[in-house]
Backbone as CSV, one residue per row, in Angstrom:
resi,resn,N_x,N_y,N_z,CA_x,CA_y,CA_z,C_x,C_y,C_z
1,MET,23.218,152.138,77.921,22.844,153.486,78.372,23.779,153.966,79.481
2,PHE,24.110,153.055,80.427,24.903,153.468,81.562,26.404,153.491,81.260
3,GLY,26.884,152.588,80.430,28.313,152.480,80.174,28.990,151.676,81.268
4,LEU,30.146,151.094,80.957,30.904,150.261,81.902,29.992,149.212,82.538
5,GLY,30.400,148.691,83.700,29.564,147.714,84.397,28.403,148.401,85.084
6,THR,27.325,147.691,85.226,26.118,148.296,85.819,25.861,147.816,87.241
7,GLU,26.775,147.051,87.799,26.541,146.458,89.119,26.221,147.518,90.174
8,TYR,27.062,148.551,90.271,26.854,149.574,91.296,25.587,150.388,91.024
9,ILE,25.284,150.595,89.755,24.078,151.353,89.418,22.833,150.592,89.846
10,GLU,22.817,149.315,89.525,21.649,148.497,89.885,21.480,148.416,91.394
11,LYS,22.593,148.264,92.115,22.521,148.250,93.576,22.024,149.595,94.104
12,GLY,22.525,150.672,93.504,22.113,152.010,93.940,20.631,152.246,93.741
13,ILE,20.121,151.853,92.585,18.690,152.013,92.311,17.868,151.184,93.287
14,SER,18.358,149.975,93.601,17.669,149.124,94.574,17.612,149.801,95.940
15,PHE,18.723,150.425,96.341,18.750,151.141,97.628,17.789,152.342,97.611
16,VAL,17.728,153.050,96.475,16.789,154.172,96.364,15.360,153.685,96.553
17,ASN,15.026,152.566,95.918,13.669,152.011,96.044,13.347,151.619,97.481
18,GLN,14.401,151.299,98.255,14.221,150.953,99.665,14.379,152.170,100.582
19,LYS,14.541,153.331,99.960,14.737,154.604,100.672,16.015,154.606,101.515
20,GLU,17.001,153.813,101.108,18.310,153.804,101.773,19.258,154.676,100.942
21,TYR,19.063,155.980,101.073,19.715,156.913,100.152,21.221,157.026,100.373
22,ASP,21.675,156.900,101.616,23.119,156.962,101.862,23.830,155.799,101.184
23,ASN,23.236,154.609,101.296,23.820,153.443,100.623,23.780,153.614,99.097
24,ALA,22.688,154.208,98.611,22.578,154.461,97.175,23.705,155.388,96.704
25,LEU,23.965,156.428,97.492,25.027,157.371,97.125,26.383,156.680,97.048
26,GLU,26.649,155.783,97.983,27.916,155.052,97.947,28.070,154.293,96.631
27,CYS,26.982,153.665,96.208,27.022,152.895,94.957,27.232,153.804,93.750
28,PHE,26.491,154.909,93.705,26.633,155.821,92.561,28.039,156.427,92.529
29,ASN,28.579,156.738,93.705,29.938,157.292,93.768,30.973,156.277,93.268
30,LYS,30.777,155.020,93.617,31.690,153.969,93.154,31.704,153.913,91.625
31,HIS,30.531,153.993,91.031,30.480,153.957,89.567,31.121,155.209,88.971
32,LEU,30.862,156.352,89.583,31.380,157.608,89.031,32.898,157.717,89.157
33,GLU,33.492,156.956,90.070,34.952,156.935,90.160,35.562,156.436,88.845
34,ALA,34.846,155.517,88.210,35.350,154.945,86.951,34.736,155.592,85.724
35,ASP,33.615,156.270,85.911,32.873,156.817,84.756,32.260,158.153,85.171
36,SER,33.118,159.151,85.354,32.700,160.421,85.958,31.813,161.263,85.059
37,LYS,31.736,160.946,83.773,30.950,161.740,82.831,29.622,161.075,82.483
38,ASN,29.196,160.117,83.276,27.944,159.422,82.991,26.781,160.292,83.452
39,SER,26.079,160.901,82.509,25.021,161.861,82.855,23.873,161.204,83.608
40,ILE,23.561,159.951,83.269,22.455,159.254,83.929,22.769,159.029,85.406
41,VAL,23.984,158.569,85.695,24.363,158.287,87.086,24.494,159.587,87.883
42,LEU,24.987,160.633,87.234,25.017,161.944,87.908,23.604,162.390,88.279
43,GLY,22.646,162.124,87.383,21.260,162.457,87.673,20.696,161.618,88.803
44,LEU,21.046,160.336,88.823,20.594,159.455,89.915,21.166,159.911,91.256
45,LYS,22.426,160.318,91.237,23.035,160.837,92.463,22.306,162.098,92.932
46,ALA,21.959,162.972,91.995,21.215,164.194,92.343,19.876,163.853,92.993
47,LEU,19.191,162.845,92.446,17.905,162.434,93.017,18.071,161.939,94.440
48,ALA,19.097,161.122,94.694,19.336,160.612,96.046,19.648,161.753,97.009
49,LEU,20.462,162.707,96.551,20.786,163.867,97.386,19.535,164.700,97.671
50,MET,18.668,164.835,96.669,17.427,165.582,96.863,16.557,164.903,97.919
51,ASP,16.483,163.566,97.859,15.667,162.848,98.838,16.251,162.946,100.241
52,LEU,17.544,163.211,100.344,18.184,163.447,101.646,18.108,164.917,102.050
53,ASN,17.438,165.725,101.217,17.297,167.164,101.439,18.639,167.901,101.400
54,ARG,19.595,167.315,100.706,20.896,167.980,100.478,20.798,168.693,99.125
55,LEU,19.991,169.761,99.136,19.533,170.351,97.885,20.639,171.077,97.120
56,ASP,21.525,171.751,97.840,22.600,172.469,97.141,23.519,171.491,96.412
57,GLU,23.817,170.367,97.059,24.635,169.341,96.410,23.883,168.721,95.232
58,ALA,22.598,168.469,95.447,21.781,167.886,94.377,21.799,168.782,93.143
59,LEU,21.732,170.087,93.375,21.733,171.036,92.258,23.058,170.979,91.490
60,ILE,24.153,170.804,92.196,25.466,170.713,91.533,25.503,169.514,90.590
61,TYR,25.016,168.369,91.079,25.147,167.149,90.279,24.128,167.074,89.143
62,ILE,22.939,167.628,89.350,21.993,167.613,88.219,22.463,168.596,87.150
63,SER,23.146,169.664,87.569,23.694,170.609,86.586,24.825,169.959,85.791
64,LYS,25.651,169.168,86.472,26.706,168.438,85.768,26.113,167.466,84.758
65,SER,25.040,166.793,85.170,24.370,165.849,84.275,23.869,166.559,83.018
66,LEU,23.260,167.735,83.203,22.705,168.478,82.067,23.790,169.124,81.211
67,ASP,24.934,169.419,81.810,26.061,169.924,81.011,26.507,168.881,79.994
68,ILE,26.366,167.613,80.364,26.764,166.518,79.484,25.664,166.179,78.489
69,ASP,24.400,166.200,78.970,23.270,165.851,78.095,22.091,166.778,78.405
70,SER,22.013,167.837,77.642,20.953,168.834,77.885,19.610,168.433,77.287
71,SER,19.553,167.268,76.649,18.301,166.822,76.030,17.486,165.911,76.946
72,ASN,17.996,165.658,78.158,17.319,164.728,79.077,16.202,165.458,79.818
73,TYR,14.966,165.219,79.399,13.825,165.930,79.986,13.636,165.579,81.458
74,GLU,13.973,164.345,81.847,13.828,163.952,83.252,14.781,164.742,84.140
75,SER,15.983,165.010,83.634,16.950,165.793,84.404,16.486,167.239,84.561
76,TRP,15.882,167.807,83.515,15.339,169.165,83.643,14.205,169.192,84.665
77,ALA,13.370,168.148,84.668,12.284,168.081,85.652,12.840,167.961,87.068
78,THR,13.904,167.160,87.219,14.549,167.027,88.529,15.135,168.360,88.984
79,LYS,15.799,169.048,88.060,16.382,170.349,88.418,15.277,171.331,88.808
80,GLY,14.147,171.276,88.109,13.022,172.136,88.465,12.507,171.840,89.864
81,GLU,12.436,170.564,90.213,11.958,170.196,91.553,12.942,170.638,92.631
82,ILE,14.234,170.522,92.357,15.235,170.996,93.323,15.086,172.507,93.527
83,PHE,14.963,173.249,92.432,14.775,174.700,92.549,13.493,175.021,93.314
84,ARG,12.428,174.251,93.062,11.163,174.493,93.775,11.358,174.334,95.278
85,ARG,12.072,173.283,95.657,12.296,173.039,97.086,13.219,174.085,97.697
86,LEU,14.053,174.705,96.861,14.925,175.792,97.326,14.209,177.146,97.289
87,ASN,12.923,177.125,96.928,12.109,178.349,96.804,12.646,179.302,95.734
88,LYS,13.299,178.733,94.735,13.744,179.527,93.583,12.727,179.300,92.469
89,ASN,11.637,180.037,92.576,10.446,179.727,91.781,10.625,179.999,90.290
90,ARG,11.249,181.105,89.955,11.428,181.443,88.538,12.291,180.391,87.845
91,GLU,13.378,179.987,88.539,14.261,178.964,87.970,13.536,177.623,87.852
92,ALA,12.713,177.302,88.850,11.965,176.046,88.829,11.010,176.007,87.637
93,LEU,10.282,177.090,87.439,9.327,177.143,86.334,10.041,177.036,84.987
94,HIS,11.184,177.695,84.884,11.968,177.633,83.641,12.379,176.193,83.332
95,CYS,12.838,175.468,84.349,13.277,174.081,84.140,12.102,173.170,83.787
96,PHE,10.966,173.344,84.471,9.789,172.545,84.123,9.381,172.803,82.668
97,ASP,9.427,174.064,82.266,9.048,174.407,80.888,10.008,173.788,79.871
98,LEU,11.306,173.813,80.173,12.287,173.182,79.279,12.040,171.680,79.177
99,SER,11.758,171.057,80.306,11.480,169.617,80.317,10.272,169.291,79.450
100,LEU,9.226,170.110,79.567,7.989,169.851,78.825,8.118,170.199,77.346
101,GLN,9.024,171.113,77.017,9.295,171.389,75.598,9.913,170.168,74.929
102,ILE,10.786,169.473,75.665,11.443,168.286,75.116,10.465,167.119,75.037
103,ASN,9.686,166.942,76.093,8.704,165.845,76.123,7.441,166.319,76.832
104,PRO,6.426,166.730,76.075,5.196,167.240,76.688,4.302,166.160,77.287
105,LYS,4.668,164.901,77.115,3.820,163.816,77.623,4.292,163.339,78.997
106,GLN,4.419,164.303,79.912,4.827,164.000,81.285,3.757,164.508,82.242
107,SER,2.897,163.648,82.678,1.798,164.102,83.536,2.321,164.692,84.851
108,LYS,3.318,164.058,85.455,3.802,164.525,86.763,4.446,165.899,86.666
109,THR,5.149,166.159,85.558,5.791,167.471,85.420,4.757,168.563,85.168
110,TRP,3.721,168.269,84.389,2.638,169.236,84.212,2.010,169.567,85.562
111,ILE,1.829,168.552,86.388,1.163,168.757,87.680,2.076,169.514,88.641
112,LYS,3.372,169.196,88.633,4.302,169.962,89.464,4.333,171.423,89.021
113,ARG,4.265,171.642,87.715,4.229,173.012,87.190,2.984,173.734,87.687
114,GLY,1.843,173.049,87.624,0.601,173.649,88.109,0.660,173.947,89.591
115,PHE,1.224,173.009,90.357,1.358,173.208,91.807,2.202,174.443,92.101
116,LEU,3.291,174.603,91.351,4.149,175.775,91.529,3.384,177.057,91.225
117,LEU,2.632,177.055,90.134,1.889,178.254,89.732,0.825,178.630,90.750
118,ILE,0.172,177.630,91.326,-0.919,177.933,92.255,-0.396,178.355,93.626
119,ASN,0.723,177.746,94.055,1.203,177.991,95.414,2.217,179.113,95.519
120,ARG,2.967,179.351,94.467,4.026,180.370,94.559,3.698,181.636,93.789
121,TYR,2.823,181.521,92.786,2.532,182.675,91.943,1.071,183.116,92.006
122,GLY,0.196,182.251,92.491,-1.222,182.582,92.503,-1.812,182.718,91.112
123,GLN,-1.199,182.043,90.135,-1.684,182.090,88.747,-2.638,180.906,88.540
124,PHE,-3.866,181.098,88.994,-4.794,179.973,89.085,-5.252,179.469,87.716
125,ILE,-5.505,180.367,86.784,-5.979,179.940,85.460,-4.894,179.164,84.733
126,GLU,-3.664,179.675,84.764,-2.557,178.964,84.127,-2.285,177.633,84.820
127,ALA,-2.457,177.619,86.159,-2.289,176.362,86.902,-3.316,175.334,86.450
128,ILE,-4.556,175.766,86.284,-5.615,174.854,85.826,-5.271,174.282,84.455
129,ASN,-4.729,175.127,83.571,-4.307,174.640,82.249,-3.254,173.539,82.377
130,SER,-2.317,173.722,83.309,-1.291,172.708,83.522,-1.897,171.419,84.078
131,PHE,-2.803,171.560,85.046,-3.442,170.371,85.604,-4.226,169.621,84.527
132,ASP,-4.899,170.371,83.656,-5.679,169.728,82.584,-4.776,168.932,81.642
133,LYS,-3.612,169.489,81.337,-2.676,168.770,80.462,-2.178,167.500,81.142
134,GLY,-1.924,167.587,82.449,-1.520,166.398,83.189,-2.624,165.358,83.245
135,LEU,-3.862,165.825,83.407,-4.997,164.905,83.502,-5.348,164.269,82.161
136,GLU,-5.019,164.930,81.076,-5.191,164.301,79.761,-4.340,163.033,79.665
137,LEU,-3.178,163.085,80.299,-2.247,161.954,80.262,-2.534,160.939,81.362
138,ASN,-3.043,161.412,82.488,-3.361,160.522,83.613,-4.636,161.026,84.284
139,PRO,-5.794,160.610,83.763,-7.083,161.152,84.242,-7.391,160.865,85.708
140,LYS,-6.680,159.923,86.313,-6.987,159.546,87.695,-5.961,160.073,88.693
141,ASP,-5.220,161.094,88.306,-4.262,161.688,89.239,-5.028,162.564,90.244
142,LYS,-5.180,162.047,91.448,-6.001,162.740,92.444,-5.368,164.039,92.917
143,ASN,-4.036,164.106,92.921,-3.381,165.361,93.305,-3.783,166.486,92.358
144,ALA,-3.737,166.195,91.056,-4.083,167.212,90.057,-5.532,167.648,90.206
145,ILE,-6.421,166.686,90.422,-7.845,167.017,90.547,-8.090,167.858,91.793
146,TYR,-7.421,167.503,92.896,-7.604,168.269,94.124,-7.124,169.712,93.961
147,PHE,-5.923,169.886,93.419,-5.398,171.252,93.272,-6.187,172.043,92.234
148,LYS,-6.749,171.346,91.265,-7.631,172.013,90.306,-8.871,172.543,91.036
149,ALA,-9.412,171.736,91.948,-10.559,172.189,92.753,-10.181,173.405,93.592
150,GLU,-8.989,173.369,94.190,-8.521,174.509,94.996,-8.374,175.764,94.134
151,ALA,-7.885,175.590,92.912,-7.711,176.744,92.018,-9.058,177.361,91.662
152,TYR,-10.033,176.518,91.333,-11.367,177.037,91.022,-11.994,177.708,92.246
153,PHE,-11.749,177.147,93.422,-12.261,177.751,94.656,-11.666,179.147,94.851
154,ALA,-10.354,179.270,94.613,-9.688,180.571,94.743,-10.244,181.585,93.748
155,LEU,-10.667,181.092,92.586,-11.261,181.960,91.561,-12.750,182.214,91.795
156,LYS,-13.289,181.612,92.874,-14.704,181.725,93.245,-15.632,181.135,92.181
157,ASN,-15.078,180.184,91.427,-15.901,179.443,90.469,-16.350,178.171,91.183
158,TYR,-17.375,178.319,92.020,-17.760,177.247,92.923,-18.376,176.055,92.197
159,LYS,-19.032,176.305,91.078,-19.625,175.206,90.315,-18.536,174.259,89.814
160,LYS,-17.472,174.825,89.232,-16.396,173.980,88.716,-15.570,173.379,89.852
161,ALA,-15.455,174.105,90.961,-14.743,173.559,92.117,-15.480,172.340,92.667
162,LEU,-16.814,172.435,92.745,-17.619,171.295,93.199,-17.483,170.110,92.255
163,ARG,-17.478,170.395,90.959,-17.355,169.323,89.970,-16.017,168.610,90.129
164,ALA,-14.953,169.393,90.370,-13.635,168.789,90.557,-13.605,167.948,91.833
165,CYS,-14.247,168.443,92.900,-14.330,167.652,94.134,-15.040,166.326,93.877
166,ASP,-16.130,166.378,93.133,-16.886,165.158,92.827,-16.062,164.204,91.960
167,ASP,-15.317,164.748,91.001,-14.441,163.916,90.173,-13.405,163.210,91.042
168,TYR,-12.879,163.939,92.008,-11.896,163.369,92.938,-12.506,162.220,93.726
169,LEU,-13.701,162.435,94.245,-14.330,161.447,95.127,-14.796,160.199,94.382
170,LYS,-14.891,160.288,93.061,-15.258,159.107,92.273,-14.117,158.097,92.199
171,ILE,-12.895,158.561,92.468,-11.724,157.687,92.396,-11.496,157.108,93.784
172,THR,-11.519,155.792,93.888,-11.553,155.142,95.207,-10.190,154.951,95.845
173,SER,-9.096,155.071,95.091,-7.775,154.851,95.680,-7.479,155.907,96.741
174,ALA,-6.778,155.485,97.801,-6.472,156.387,98.910,-5.462,157.444,98.478
175,ASN,-5.569,158.627,99.077,-4.677,159.728,98.736,-4.543,160.643,99.945
176,VAL,-3.403,161.315,100.026,-3.125,162.179,101.171,-4.129,163.327,101.297
177,PHE,-4.792,163.704,100.191,-5.715,164.836,100.221,-7.179,164.413,100.416
178,ASP,-7.419,163.149,100.764,-8.797,162.665,100.878,-9.618,163.491,101.875
179,SER,-9.054,163.743,103.055,-9.806,164.520,104.041,-9.947,165.972,103.603
180,ASN,-8.908,166.505,102.925,-8.953,167.900,102.474,-10.100,168.147,101.498
181,VAL,-10.345,167.174,100.615,-11.367,167.407,99.590,-12.753,167.439,100.213
182,TYR,-12.971,166.647,101.269,-14.253,166.722,101.962,-14.420,168.089,102.625
183,SER,-13.354,168.582,103.237,-13.414,169.908,103.854,-13.659,170.995,102.814
184,LEU,-12.983,170.884,101.666,-13.148,171.883,100.608,-14.576,171.870,100.065
185,LYS,-15.076,170.680,99.775,-16.438,170.596,99.247,-17.441,171.154,100.259
186,THR,-17.185,170.874,101.529,-18.066,171.386,102.582,-18.050,172.904,102.635
187,LYS,-16.862,173.500,102.519,-16.755,174.967,102.537,-17.531,175.590,101.375
188,ILE,-17.444,174.946,100.211,-18.176,175.467,99.046,-19.676,175.428,99.300
189,LEU,-20.137,174.315,99.820,-21.569,174.177,100.095,-22.022,175.170,101.160
190,MET,-21.154,175.473,102.119,-21.482,176.487,103.131,-21.641,177.859,102.487
191,ILE,-20.714,178.183,101.583,-20.785,179.476,100.887,-22.101,179.586,100.127
192,LEU,-22.545,178.443,99.584,-23.797,178.402,98.826,-25.014,178.224,99.731
193,ASN,-24.762,178.292,101.070,-25.828,178.173,102.087,-26.574,176.841,102.018
194,ASN,-25.871,175.814,101.577,-26.462,174.472,101.533,-25.923,173.683,102.726
195,PHE,-26.452,174.013,103.924,-25.890,173.473,105.159,-26.170,171.981,105.331
196,GLU,-27.336,171.531,104.942,-27.669,170.120,105.133,-26.759,169.225,104.297
197,GLU,-26.559,169.590,103.038,-25.666,168.792,102.204,-24.226,168.902,102.703
198,ALA,-23.858,170.077,103.186,-22.513,170.258,103.728,-22.277,169.319,104.906
199,LEU,-23.275,169.188,105.786,-23.152,168.271,106.925,-23.035,166.829,106.461
200,ALA,-23.796,166.467,105.441,-23.735,165.098,104.916,-22.345,164.802,104.350
201,VAL,-21.769,165.778,103.647,-20.445,165.591,103.053,-19.386,165.461,104.132
202,ILE,-19.436,166.335,105.138,-18.402,166.294,106.172,-18.503,165.025,106.992
203,ASP,-19.710,164.505,107.170,-19.859,163.234,107.883,-19.256,162.075,107.093
204,GLU,-19.355,162.152,105.755,-18.691,161.149,104.920,-17.176,161.225,105.114
205,GLY,-16.667,162.448,105.229,-15.239,162.627,105.472,-14.803,162.039,106.805
206,LEU,-15.647,162.176,107.819,-15.314,161.630,109.138,-15.321,160.107,109.156
207,LYS,-16.103,159.501,108.277,-16.081,158.035,108.183,-14.720,157.542,107.702
208,ILE,-14.114,158.329,106.804,-12.814,157.961,106.251,-11.681,158.363,107.197
209,SER,-11.812,159.531,107.814,-10.747,160.049,108.695,-11.360,160.472,110.032
210,PRO,-11.701,159.498,110.879,-12.422,159.821,112.126,-11.587,160.594,113.142
211,ASP,-10.279,160.659,112.951,-9.424,161.377,113.902,-8.801,162.628,113.272
212,ASP,-9.445,163.164,112.254,-8.915,164.341,111.569,-9.491,165.604,112.213
213,ASP,-8.653,166.342,112.908,-9.111,167.535,113.626,-9.643,168.603,112.677
214,SER,-9.060,168.690,111.457,-9.510,169.726,110.523,-10.944,169.479,110.073
215,ILE,-11.337,168.205,109.957,-12.712,167.897,109.561,-13.680,168.277,110.676
216,TYR,-13.310,167.979,111.932,-14.169,168.373,113.055,-14.305,169.894,113.133
217,ALA,-13.209,170.606,112.860,-13.273,172.069,112.891,-14.198,172.588,111.801
218,THR,-14.122,171.977,110.618,-15.003,172.383,109.524,-16.455,172.073,109.859
219,LYS,-16.687,170.901,110.455,-18.060,170.545,110.839,-18.588,171.525,111.884
220,ALA,-17.722,171.947,112.786,-18.130,172.926,113.795,-18.588,174.223,113.141
221,MET,-17.858,174.663,112.105,-18.247,175.890,111.396,-19.648,175.763,110.809
222,ILE,-19.911,174.613,110.200,-21.235,174.417,109.582,-22.322,174.471,110.633
223,LEU,-22.126,173.715,111.713,-23.156,173.635,112.759,-23.419,174.995,113.388
224,LEU,-22.369,175.754,113.622,-22.548,177.074,114.226,-23.231,178.030,113.257
225,ARG,-22.876,177.935,111.957,-23.552,178.761,110.959,-25.028,178.389,110.835
226,ALA,-25.319,177.104,111.073,-26.708,176.619,110.994,-27.438,176.790,112.327
227,HIS,-26.799,177.489,113.271,-27.376,177.767,114.591,-27.593,176.506,115.423
228,LYS,-26.808,175.467,115.152,-26.840,174.253,115.966,-25.665,174.345,116.939
229,TYR,-25.845,175.185,117.966,-24.721,175.600,118.791,-24.148,174.477,119.646
230,ASP,-25.002,173.691,120.287,-24.491,172.646,121.173,-23.648,171.630,120.408
231,GLU,-24.138,171.216,119.243,-23.385,170.266,118.424,-22.097,170.907,117.895
232,GLY,-22.189,172.200,117.555,-21.011,172.900,117.059,-19.925,172.994,118.112
233,ILE,-20.320,173.325,119.343,-19.343,173.427,120.439,-18.706,172.061,120.705
234,GLU,-19.507,171.012,120.607,-18.972,169.659,120.800,-17.891,169.343,119.757
235,CYS,-18.128,169.758,118.512,-17.135,169.519,117.449,-15.879,170.366,117.644
236,VAL,-16.048,171.594,118.137,-14.883,172.427,118.461,-14.013,171.720,119.493
237,ASN,-14.659,171.193,120.535,-13.921,170.507,121.597,-13.218,169.252,121.085
238,LYS,-13.878,168.524,120.168,-13.256,167.322,119.596,-12.034,167.692,118.769
239,ALA,-12.168,168.764,117.989,-11.039,169.208,117.162,-9.846,169.583,118.032
240,LEU,-10.107,170.307,119.124,-9.021,170.762,119.992,-8.439,169.623,120.827
241,LYS,-9.248,168.616,121.103,-8.718,167.442,121.802,-7.735,166.697,120.905
242,LEU,-8.070,166.610,119.617,-7.190,165.942,118.654,-5.960,166.776,118.327
243,ASN,-6.171,168.095,118.275,-5.062,168.998,117.947,-5.277,170.338,118.635
244,PRO,-4.660,170.533,119.798,-4.853,171.780,120.560,-4.433,173.038,119.807
245,SER,-3.700,172.876,118.691,-3.232,174.038,117.923,-4.077,174.315,116.682
246,ASN,-5.199,173.613,116.516,-6.031,173.829,115.333,-6.526,175.275,115.300
247,VAL,-6.087,176.022,114.291,-6.328,177.472,114.236,-7.821,177.778,114.125
248,ILE,-8.529,177.042,113.260,-9.958,177.307,113.070,-10.727,177.033,114.358
249,ALA,-10.423,175.905,115.010,-11.128,175.545,116.246,-10.841,176.553,117.354
250,LEU,-9.589,177.015,117.425,-9.241,178.019,118.443,-10.003,179.319,118.204
251,LYS,-10.119,179.714,116.940,-10.854,180.936,116.615,-12.335,180.784,116.960
252,LEU,-12.891,179.616,116.641,-14.302,179.372,116.968,-14.524,179.370,118.472
253,ARG,-13.616,178.751,119.219,-13.756,178.731,120.677,-13.680,180.139,121.248
254,ASN,-12.774,180.952,120.685,-12.644,182.340,121.135,-13.943,183.113,120.885
255,ASN,-14.545,182.892,119.716,-15.821,183.553,119.411,-16.928,183.088,120.351
256,ILE,-16.917,181.797,120.658,-17.920,181.256,121.578,-17.782,181.907,122.957
257,LEU,-16.533,181.996,123.445,-16.280,182.580,124.763,-16.693,184.056,124.809
258,LYS,-16.566,184.737,123.666,-16.966,186.137,123.597,-18.458,186.305,123.371
259,GLY,-19.128,185.176,123.156,-20.578,185.229,122.914,-20.942,185.748,121.549
260,ASN,-20.046,185.593,120.579,-20.281,186.135,119.239,-21.166,185.250,118.379
261,LEU,-21.467,184.045,118.829,-22.197,183.121,117.980,-23.686,183.035,118.316
262,ARG,-24.080,183.596,119.375,-25.497,183.488,119.765,-26.255,184.764,119.449
């Protein structure tokens, strides 16, 4: 697949796995000196450049890779991700779509497509369709489930948003959005005026992330809405102690100082 000797390629991939991207680039460049038309190695170089946030260079090399082999769905997905990071949304979506036309069985690309649609275009229904396709291939992808919940929340379909939150919480593996999903579920329950359950959910979130200022700010909102002012003010203070720039906590404190909550 690689052509010529693979020594530099294998070393480069090893460096990428260790997040030593500069060393990886040296290895890929060494191979390309002897085999400049190797589309796979050009793609690997683009990935390393992308991880170094050298996006314009990454775009040059992934384009060279695709000029040689336009059938490589992984390269189209990489080019889509580079465009996404460059905020070139139309180009990113086009590349993701080309990648999925070649190989529709890519859960991560479906999910990246959905993320792009929800965050850059506000196309929540189409984003949900993309997340569903990704989840068909990988039912335990917590990122997809979380963003699906966010999409339903944006559409004010609170029943389905709650269901997605519950689906997320059934999966025990740790994820960067763990605290966010507790906050989201709590907000939904607040909208539905289910304050007691909302408090129970947010307390579960605090067990997992006891130093998360956003969870304390959300808990403060619930307590103040439930007219539990002393406890609410205490949570506002905890949120601001953890993060003096927490926007929600600052707004709540401002309302408290103005006497808007009593």
